[in-house]
TIVO-2410 file (N, C-alpha, C; in nm, 3 decimals):
# residues 139
REC num residu      c1      c2      c3 atome chaine
REC   1      M  -0.491   1.047   7.245     N      A
REC   1      M  -0.411   1.112   7.148    CA      A
REC   1      M  -0.328   1.014   7.066     C      A
REC   2      A  -0.296   0.904   7.132     N      A
REC   2      A  -0.217   0.802   7.063    CA      A
REC   2      A  -0.293   0.748   6.944     C      A
REC   3      N  -0.424   0.733   6.958     N      A
REC   3      N  -0.504   0.685   6.845    CA      A
REC   3      N  -0.501   0.783   6.727     C      A
REC   4      M  -0.505   0.910   6.759     N      A
REC   4      M  -0.503   1.011   6.654    CA      A
REC   4      M  -0.368   1.012   6.583     C      A
REC   5      D  -0.260   0.996   6.658     N      A
REC   5      D  -0.126   0.992   6.598    CA      A
REC   5      D  -0.111   0.868   6.510     C      A
REC   6      D  -0.164   0.754   6.557     N      A
REC   6      D  -0.161   0.631   6.477    CA      A
REC   6      D  -0.241   0.649   6.348     C      A
REC   7      F  -0.354   0.715   6.362     N      A
REC   7      F  -0.439   0.739   6.246    CA      A
REC   7      F  -0.367   0.828   6.144     C      A
REC   8      K  -0.300   0.934   6.190     N      A
REC   8      K  -0.228   1.024   6.101    CA      A
REC   8      K  -0.113   0.951   6.033     C      A
REC   9      R  -0.042   0.871   6.110     N      A
REC   9      R   0.070   0.796   6.055    CA      A
REC   9      R   0.021   0.696   5.949     C      A
REC  10      T  -0.085   0.626   5.978     N      A
REC  10      T  -0.142   0.529   5.884    CA      A
REC  10      T  -0.192   0.600   5.759     C      A
REC  11      A  -0.256   0.714   5.775     N      A
REC  11      A  -0.306   0.790   5.660    CA      A
REC  11      A  -0.191   0.838   5.573     C      A
REC  12      A  -0.084   0.883   5.636     N      A
REC  12      A   0.034   0.930   5.561    CA      A
REC  12      A   0.099   0.815   5.486     C      A
REC  13      E   0.112   0.700   5.551     N      A
REC  13      E   0.170   0.583   5.485    CA      A
REC  13      E   0.084   0.537   5.368     C      A
REC  14      T  -0.048   0.540   5.388     N      A
REC  14      T  -0.140   0.500   5.281    CA      A
REC  14      T  -0.130   0.597   5.164     C      A
REC  15      A  -0.123   0.725   5.192     N      A
REC  15      A  -0.111   0.826   5.086    CA      A
REC  15      A   0.020   0.807   5.011     C      A
REC  16      E   0.127   0.778   5.082     N      A
REC  16      E   0.257   0.756   5.019    CA      A
REC  16      E   0.252   0.631   4.930     C      A
REC  17      T   0.189   0.525   4.981     N      A
REC  17      T   0.175   0.401   4.903    CA      A
REC  17      T   0.094   0.427   4.776     C      A
REC  18      I  -0.016   0.501   4.789     N      A
REC  18      I  -0.100   0.533   4.673    CA      A
REC  18      I  -0.021   0.616   4.572     C      A
REC  19      A   0.057   0.712   4.620     N      A
REC  19      A   0.138   0.796   4.531    CA      A
REC  19      A   0.242   0.710   4.458     C      A
REC  20      D   0.308   0.621   4.531     N      A
REC  20      D   0.408   0.533   4.470    CA      A
REC  20      D   0.345   0.444   4.363     C      A
REC  21      K   0.229   0.387   4.395     N      A
REC  21      K   0.159   0.301   4.299    CA      A
REC  21      K   0.115   0.381   4.176     C      A
REC  22      S   0.070   0.505   4.197     N      A
REC  22      S   0.027   0.590   4.086    CA      A
REC  22      S   0.143   0.619   3.992     C      A
REC  23      V   0.259   0.649   4.048     N      A
REC  23      V   0.378   0.675   3.967    CA      A
REC  23      V   0.416   0.549   3.889     C      A
REC  24      E   0.412   0.436   3.956     N      A
REC  24      E   0.445   0.309   3.890    CA      A
REC  24      E   0.347   0.278   3.777     C      A
REC  25      L   0.218   0.296   3.800     N      A
REC  25      L   0.118   0.272   3.696    CA      A
REC  25      L   0.135   0.368   3.578     C      A
REC  26      A   0.168   0.492   3.606     N      A
REC  26      A   0.190   0.590   3.499    CA      A
REC  26      A   0.312   0.549   3.415     C      A
REC  27      R   0.417   0.501   3.481     N      A
REC  27      R   0.536   0.456   3.409    CA      A
REC  27      R   0.503   0.335   3.322     C      A
REC  28      L   0.428   0.241   3.378     N      A
REC  28      L   0.389   0.123   3.300    CA      A
REC  28      L   0.302   0.162   3.180     C      A
REC  29      A   0.211   0.255   3.199     N      A
REC  29      A   0.125   0.301   3.090    CA      A
REC  29      A   0.209   0.368   2.982     C      A
REC  30      A   0.306   0.448   3.022     N      A
REC  30      A   0.394   0.514   2.924    CA      A
REC  30      A   0.475   0.411   2.846     C      A
REC  31      D   0.526   0.310   2.916     N      A
REC  31      D   0.603   0.204   2.850    CA      A
REC  31      D   0.516   0.129   2.749     C      A
REC  32      K   0.393   0.097   2.788     N      A
REC  32      K   0.303   0.025   2.696    CA      A
REC  32      K   0.267   0.113   2.576     C      A
REC  33      T   0.246   0.242   2.599     N      A
REC  33      T   0.215   0.333   2.490    CA      A
REC  33      T   0.331   0.339   2.392     C      A
REC  34      K   0.453   0.347   2.443     N      A
REC  34      K   0.572   0.347   2.357    CA      A
REC  34      K   0.580   0.218   2.276     C      A
REC  35      A   0.553   0.106   2.340     N      A
REC  35      A   0.559  -0.023   2.272    CA      A
REC  35      A   0.454  -0.031   2.162     C      A
REC  36      L   0.332   0.014   2.193     N      A
REC  36      L   0.226   0.011   2.092    CA      A
REC  36      L   0.257   0.105   1.976     C      A
REC  37      A   0.315   0.219   2.005     N      A
REC  37      A   0.354   0.312   1.899    CA      A
REC  37      A   0.461   0.250   1.810     C      A
REC  38      R   0.555   0.180   1.869     N      A
REC  38      R   0.661   0.113   1.791    CA      A
REC  38      R   0.600   0.003   1.704     C      A
REC  39      V   0.506  -0.073   1.758     N      A
REC  39      V   0.440  -0.179   1.680    CA      A
REC  39      V   0.367  -0.117   1.561     C      A
REC  40      A   0.295  -0.008   1.583     N      A
REC  40      A   0.223   0.059   1.475    CA      A
REC  40      A   0.320   0.107   1.368     C      A
REC  41      K   0.434   0.164   1.411     N      A
REC  41      K   0.534   0.211   1.316    CA      A
REC  41      K   0.591   0.094   1.236     C      A
REC  42      L   0.617  -0.016   1.303     N      A
REC  42      L   0.669  -0.134   1.233    CA      A
REC  42      L   0.570  -0.187   1.130     C      A
REC  43      Y   0.440  -0.189   1.165     N      A
REC  43      Y   0.339  -0.231   1.068    CA      A
REC  43      Y   0.340  -0.141   0.945     C      A
REC  44      A   0.354  -0.011   0.966     N      A
REC  44      A   0.359   0.083   0.854    CA      A
REC  44      A   0.485   0.058   0.770     C      A
REC  45      E   0.596   0.032   0.835     N      A
REC  45      E   0.721   0.004   0.762    CA      A
REC  45      E   0.710  -0.127   0.684     C      A
REC  46      I   0.644  -0.226   0.742     N      A
REC  46      I   0.623  -0.353   0.672    CA      A
REC  46      I   0.539  -0.330   0.547     C      A
REC  47      A   0.433  -0.252   0.559     N      A
REC  47      A   0.347  -0.223   0.444    CA      A
REC  47      A   0.427  -0.153   0.335     C      A
REC  48      S   0.513  -0.061   0.374     N      A
REC  48      S   0.597   0.010   0.277    CA      A
REC  48      S   0.693  -0.087   0.208     C      A
REC  49      E   0.755  -0.174   0.285     N      A
REC  49      E   0.847  -0.272   0.226    CA      A
REC  49      E   0.774  -0.370   0.134     C      A
REC  50      K   0.653  -0.410   0.172     N      A
REC  50      K   0.575  -0.499   0.085    CA      A
REC  50      K   0.544  -0.431  -0.048     C      A
REC  51      E   0.516  -0.302  -0.045     N      A
REC  51      E   0.489  -0.228  -0.167    CA      A
REC  51      E   0.615  -0.222  -0.254     C      A
REC  52      K   0.731  -0.197  -0.192     N      A
REC  52      K   0.858  -0.198  -0.267    CA      A
REC  52      K   0.881  -0.335  -0.329     C      A
REC  53      Q   0.854  -0.439  -0.252     N      A
REC  53      Q   0.873  -0.575  -0.301    CA      A
REC  53      Q   0.779  -0.603  -0.418     C      A
REC  54      R   0.654  -0.562  -0.405     N      A
REC  54      R   0.556  -0.585  -0.511    CA      A
REC  54      R   0.600  -0.516  -0.640     C      A
REC  55      R   0.646  -0.392  -0.627     N      A
REC  55      R   0.692  -0.318  -0.745    CA      A
REC  55      R   0.813  -0.386  -0.808     C      A
REC  56      A   0.904  -0.434  -0.725     N      A
REC  56      A   1.023  -0.502  -0.777    CA      A
REC  56      A   0.982  -0.630  -0.850     C      A
REC  57      Y   0.890  -0.707  -0.792     N      A
REC  57      Y   0.843  -0.828  -0.858    CA      A
REC  57      Y   0.776  -0.795  -0.992     C      A
REC  58      L   0.698  -0.689  -0.994     N      A
REC  58      L   0.635  -0.648  -1.119    CA      A
REC  58      L   0.739  -0.613  -1.224     C      A
REC  59      Q   0.843  -0.541  -1.182     N      A
REC  59      Q   0.948  -0.503  -1.275    CA      A
REC  59      Q   1.025  -0.625  -1.324     C      A
REC  60      V   1.054  -0.718  -1.233     N      A
REC  60      V   1.123  -0.841  -1.272    CA      A
REC  60      V   1.040  -0.916  -1.375     C      A
REC  61      G   0.911  -0.929  -1.348     N      A
REC  61      G   0.824  -0.999  -1.442    CA      A
REC  61      G   0.818  -0.931  -1.578     C      A
REC  62      K   0.809  -0.800  -1.576     N      A
REC  62      K   0.804  -0.725  -1.703    CA      A
REC  62      K   0.935  -0.744  -1.780     C      A
REC  63      L   1.047  -0.730  -1.710     N      A
REC  63      L   1.177  -0.747  -1.777    CA      A
REC  63      L   1.193  -0.889  -1.831     C      A
REC  64      Y   1.147  -0.988  -1.754     N      A
REC  64      Y   1.156  -1.126  -1.800    CA      A
REC  64      Y   1.073  -1.146  -1.926     C      A
REC  65      C   0.952  -1.093  -1.926     N      A
REC  65      C   0.865  -1.106  -2.043    CA      A
REC  65      C   0.929  -1.042  -2.166     C      A
REC  66      E   0.987  -0.925  -2.145     N      A
REC  66      E   1.050  -0.856  -2.258    CA      A
REC  66      E   1.172  -0.933  -2.308     C      A
REC  67      A   1.250  -0.988  -2.216     N      A
REC  67      A   1.373  -1.056  -2.254    CA      A
REC  67      A   1.349  -1.196  -2.308     C      A
REC  68      H   1.243  -1.262  -2.262     N      A
REC  68      H   1.222  -1.402  -2.298    CA      A
REC  68      H   1.085  -1.427  -2.361     C      A
REC  69      A   1.037  -1.333  -2.437     N      A
REC  69      A   0.906  -1.349  -2.500    CA      A
REC  69      A   0.901  -1.474  -2.587     C      A
REC  70      A   1.010  -1.503  -2.655     N      A
REC  70      A   1.011  -1.617  -2.748    CA      A
REC  70      A   1.068  -1.744  -2.685     C      A
REC  71      D   1.145  -1.731  -2.577     N      A
REC  71      D   1.212  -1.849  -2.523    CA      A
REC  71      D   1.195  -1.863  -2.371     C      A
REC  72      A   1.077  -1.835  -2.322     N      A
REC  72      A   1.051  -1.843  -2.178    CA      A
REC  72      A   1.061  -1.987  -2.130     C      A
REC  73      E   1.111  -2.003  -2.009     N      A
REC  73      E   1.117  -2.136  -1.950    CA      A
REC  73      E   0.975  -2.191  -1.937     C      A
REC  74      E   0.964  -2.322  -1.935     N      A
REC  74      E   0.832  -2.386  -1.934    CA      A
REC  74      E   0.744  -2.337  -1.819     C      A
REC  75      A   0.803  -2.319  -1.702     N      A
REC  75      A   0.725  -2.276  -1.585    CA      A
REC  75      A   0.665  -2.138  -1.604     C      A
REC  76      F   0.728  -2.056  -1.691     N      A
REC  76      F   0.683  -1.918  -1.711    CA      A
REC  76      F   0.612  -1.896  -1.844     C      A
REC  77      S   0.618  -1.993  -1.932     N      A
REC  77      S   0.570  -1.969  -2.068    CA      A
REC  77      S   0.422  -1.930  -2.073     C      A
REC  78      D   0.337  -1.994  -1.996     N      A
REC  78      D   0.195  -1.958  -1.997    CA      A
REC  78      D   0.173  -1.815  -1.948     C      A
REC  79      L   0.243  -1.779  -1.843     N      A
REC  79      L   0.228  -1.644  -1.790    CA      A
REC  79      L   0.282  -1.539  -1.887     C      A
REC  80      V   0.394  -1.568  -1.950     N      A
REC  80      V   0.449  -1.476  -2.050    CA      A
REC  80      V   0.351  -1.462  -2.165     C      A
REC  81      D   0.294  -1.574  -2.211     N      A
REC  81      D   0.196  -1.569  -2.320    CA      A
REC  81      D   0.074  -1.485  -2.280     C      A
REC  82      Q   0.028  -1.503  -2.155     N      A
REC  82      Q  -0.087  -1.425  -2.107    CA      A
REC  82      Q  -0.055  -1.276  -2.105     C      A
REC  83      A   0.064  -1.243  -2.057     N      A
REC  83      A   0.104  -1.102  -2.049    CA      A
REC  83      A   0.115  -1.041  -2.188     C      A
REC  84      L   0.175  -1.114  -2.280     N      A
REC  84      L   0.188  -1.063  -2.416    CA      A
REC  84      L   0.052  -1.051  -2.485     C      A
REC  85      A  -0.035  -1.148  -2.463     N      A
REC  85      A  -0.169  -1.142  -2.522    CA      A
REC  85      A  -0.247  -1.024  -2.465     C      A
REC  86      A  -0.235  -1.001  -2.335     N      A
REC  86      A  -0.303  -0.888  -2.273    CA      A
REC  86      A  -0.250  -0.757  -2.331     C      A
REC  87      G  -0.120  -0.748  -2.350     N      A
REC  87      G  -0.061  -0.628  -2.411    CA      A
REC  87      G  -0.114  -0.605  -2.551     C      A
REC  88      A  -0.125  -0.711  -2.629     N      A
REC  88      A  -0.179  -0.698  -2.765    CA      A
REC  88      A  -0.325  -0.656  -2.760     C      A
REC  89      N  -0.402  -0.713  -2.669     N      A
REC  89      N  -0.544  -0.675  -2.656    CA      A
REC  89      N  -0.558  -0.529  -2.614     C      A
REC  90      I  -0.472  -0.483  -2.527     N      A
REC  90      I  -0.474  -0.343  -2.485    CA      A
REC  90      I  -0.448  -0.253  -2.605     C      A
REC  91      A  -0.349  -0.287  -2.685     N      A
REC  91      A  -0.317  -0.206  -2.803    CA      A
REC  91      A  -0.436  -0.203  -2.900     C      A
REC  92      L  -0.500  -0.318  -2.922     N      A
REC  92      L  -0.617  -0.323  -3.011    CA      A
REC  92      L  -0.731  -0.238  -2.956     C      A
REC  93      K  -0.757  -0.246  -2.829     N      A
REC  93      K  -0.866  -0.169  -2.769    CA      A
REC  93      K  -0.836  -0.018  -2.773     C      A
REC  94      R  -0.710   0.019  -2.752     N      A
REC  94      R  -0.674   0.161  -2.763    CA      A
REC  94      R  -0.694   0.211  -2.906     C      A
REC  95      Q  -0.657   0.128  -3.001     N      A
REC  95      Q  -0.678   0.167  -3.141    CA      A
REC  95      Q  -0.826   0.180  -3.171     C      A
REC  96      E  -0.907   0.089  -3.119     N      A
REC  96      E  -1.051   0.097  -3.140    CA      A
REC  96      E  -1.108   0.225  -3.078     C      A
REC  97      I  -1.059   0.260  -2.960     N      A
REC  97      I  -1.103   0.385  -2.896    CA      A
REC  97      I  -1.070   0.504  -2.986     C      A
REC  98      E  -0.949   0.507  -3.037     N      A
REC  98      E  -0.910   0.617  -3.126    CA      A
REC  98      E  -0.997   0.620  -3.251     C      A
REC  99      D  -1.024   0.502  -3.309     N      A
REC  99      D  -1.109   0.496  -3.429    CA      A
REC  99      D  -1.249   0.549  -3.400     C      A
REC 100      I  -1.304   0.512  -3.284     N      A
REC 100      I  -1.438   0.559  -3.246    CA      A
REC 100      I  -1.437   0.709  -3.223     C      A
REC 101      K  -1.335   0.758  -3.156     N      A
REC 101      K  -1.326   0.902  -3.130    CA      A
REC 101      K  -1.325   0.980  -3.262     C      A
REC 102      I  -1.249   0.931  -3.358     N      A
REC 102      I  -1.235   1.003  -3.484    CA      A
REC 102      I  -1.359   0.989  -3.571     C      A
REC 103      S  -1.408   0.866  -3.587     N      A
REC 103      S  -1.517   0.845  -3.683    CA      A
REC 103      S  -1.656   0.871  -3.625     C      A
REC 104      D  -1.684   0.819  -3.507     N      A
REC 104      D  -1.820   0.826  -3.454    CA      A
REC 104      D  -1.845   0.948  -3.365     C      A
REC 105      L  -1.742   0.997  -3.301     N      A
REC 105      L  -1.762   1.107  -3.207    CA      A
REC 105      L  -1.709   1.240  -3.261     C      A
REC 106      G  -1.661   1.238  -3.383     N      A
REC 106      G  -1.611   1.362  -3.441    CA      A
REC 106      G  -1.489   1.413  -3.368     C      A
REC 107      G  -1.416   1.322  -3.308     N      A
REC 107      G  -1.299   1.361  -3.231    CA      A
REC 107      G  -1.182   1.397  -3.320     C      A
REC 108      R  -1.079   1.442  -3.254     N      A
REC 108      R  -0.957   1.479  -3.325    CA      A
REC 108      R  -0.854   1.369  -3.306     C      A
REC 109      P  -0.757   1.363  -3.395     N      A
REC 109      P  -0.651   1.262  -3.378    CA      A
REC 109      P  -0.579   1.277  -3.244     C      A
REC 110      K  -0.514   1.172  -3.203     N      A
REC 110      K  -0.449   1.167  -3.072    CA      A
REC 110      K  -0.346   1.277  -3.050     C      A
REC 111      E  -0.287   1.330  -3.157     N      A
REC 111      E  -0.184   1.432  -3.143    CA      A
REC 111      E  -0.240   1.563  -3.084     C      A
REC 112      D  -0.371   1.579  -3.094     N      A
REC 112      D  -0.436   1.699  -3.040    CA      A
REC 112      D  -0.411   1.704  -2.889     C      A
REC 113      P  -0.360   1.818  -2.836     N      A
REC 113      P  -0.328   1.824  -2.693    CA      A
REC 113      P  -0.448   1.798  -2.602     C      A
REC 114      V  -0.567   1.837  -2.642     N      A
REC 114      V  -0.684   1.813  -2.559    CA      A
REC 114      V  -0.709   1.664  -2.545     C      A
REC 115      N  -0.709   1.592  -2.657     N      A
REC 115      N  -0.730   1.447  -2.653    CA      A
REC 115      N  -0.613   1.377  -2.584     C      A
REC 116      A  -0.493   1.428  -2.602     N      A
REC 116      A  -0.376   1.367  -2.538    CA      A
REC 116      A  -0.390   1.375  -2.386     C      A
REC 117      D  -0.437   1.488  -2.335     N      A
REC 117      D  -0.456   1.502  -2.191    CA      A
REC 117      D  -0.560   1.405  -2.139     C      A
REC 118      V  -0.670   1.390  -2.213     N      A
REC 118      V  -0.775   1.297  -2.173    CA      A
REC 118      V  -0.722   1.154  -2.176     C      A
REC 119      E  -0.647   1.122  -2.280     N      A
REC 119      E  -0.591   0.989  -2.293    CA      A
REC 119      E  -0.493   0.960  -2.179     C      A
REC 120      E  -0.408   1.057  -2.147     N      A
REC 120      E  -0.313   1.040  -2.036    CA      A
REC 120      E  -0.387   1.020  -1.905     C      A
REC 121      A  -0.491   1.096  -1.883     N      A
REC 121      A  -0.570   1.082  -1.759    CA      A
REC 121      A  -0.635   0.945  -1.752     C      A
REC 122      A  -0.690   0.900  -1.865     N      A
REC 122      A  -0.753   0.768  -1.869    CA      A
REC 122      A  -0.652   0.658  -1.841     C      A
REC 123      E  -0.532   0.672  -1.898     N      A
REC 123      E  -0.428   0.573  -1.873    CA      A
REC 123      E  -0.383   0.575  -1.727     C      A
REC 124      A  -0.372   0.694  -1.670     N      A
REC 124      A  -0.331   0.705  -1.529    CA      A
REC 124      A  -0.434   0.639  -1.438     C      A
REC 125      V  -0.562   0.658  -1.467     N      A
REC 125      V  -0.668   0.596  -1.388    CA      A
REC 125      V  -0.661   0.445  -1.403     C      A
REC 126      Q  -0.640   0.398  -1.526     N      A
REC 126      Q  -0.632   0.254  -1.551    CA      A
REC 126      Q  -0.513   0.193  -1.476     C      A
REC 127      E  -0.398   0.260  -1.482     N      A
REC 127      E  -0.280   0.209  -1.413    CA      A
REC 127      E  -0.302   0.206  -1.262     C      A
REC 128      A  -0.363   0.310  -1.208     N      A
REC 128      A  -0.391   0.313  -1.065    CA      A
REC 128      A  -0.485   0.200  -1.026     C      A
REC 129      A  -0.587   0.176  -1.107     N      A
REC 129      A  -0.681   0.068  -1.078    CA      A
REC 129      A  -0.610  -0.067  -1.081     C      A
REC 130      E  -0.519  -0.085  -1.178     N      A
REC 130      E  -0.445  -0.211  -1.185    CA      A
REC 130      E  -0.354  -0.229  -1.064     C      A
REC 131      E  -0.290  -0.121  -1.021     N      A
REC 131      E  -0.203  -0.131  -0.903    CA      A
REC 131      E  -0.284  -0.167  -0.779     C      A
REC 132      I  -0.399  -0.107  -0.763     N      A
REC 132      I  -0.485  -0.138  -0.648    CA      A
REC 132      I  -0.529  -0.283  -0.655     C      A
REC 133      R  -0.573  -0.326  -0.773     N      A
REC 133      R  -0.618  -0.463  -0.791    CA      A
REC 133      R  -0.503  -0.559  -0.760     C      A
REC 134      D  -0.382  -0.530  -0.809     N      A
REC 134      D  -0.267  -0.615  -0.784    CA      A
REC 134      D  -0.231  -0.620  -0.636     C      A
REC 135      T  -0.246  -0.508  -0.568     N      A
REC 135      T  -0.217  -0.502  -0.425    CA      A
REC 135      T  -0.308  -0.597  -0.348     C      A
REC 136      F  -0.437  -0.594  -0.380     N      A
REC 136      F  -0.532  -0.681  -0.309    CA      A
REC 136      F  -0.518  -0.826  -0.353     C      A
REC 137      D  -0.480  -0.850  -0.478     N      A
REC 137      D  -0.462  -0.988  -0.523    CA      A
REC 137      D  -0.339  -1.052  -0.460     C      A
REC 138      G  -0.236  -0.969  -0.432     N      A
REC 138      G  -0.111  -1.021  -0.378    CA      A
REC 138      G  -0.115  -1.051  -0.230     C      A
REC 139      E  -0.214  -1.005  -0.159     N      A
REC 139      E  -0.217  -1.028  -0.013    CA      A
REC 139      E  -0.284  -1.157   0.021     C      A
***
């Protein structure tokens, strides 16, 4: 009978040890899950902050170009010239689009609400494409 009592005692101790280890492993898993969730949240917050930073840099650059188009510092003069030239090219291309719409496609002048909506949509798509391109170029 002593052997059976020893066996029961050993089995109970082993079961208790397994239960304790299971609780400890579950706690460790929960702690790691919390840590990984925090890391994921921080990565998302970093991405958001980088987007805010990118927008601020874009605004700074735009304001600088507007304020110093004629007197940009040497380090910025080429970039300001490029930005201004691109703006002029955009205006010329928009005018060409309007000319083609009116003369070749029988379109209506830009004041027409139908054409204005199409133009706004086209500009929104272009701006979105530029933002995406800038996002990937900046990384």
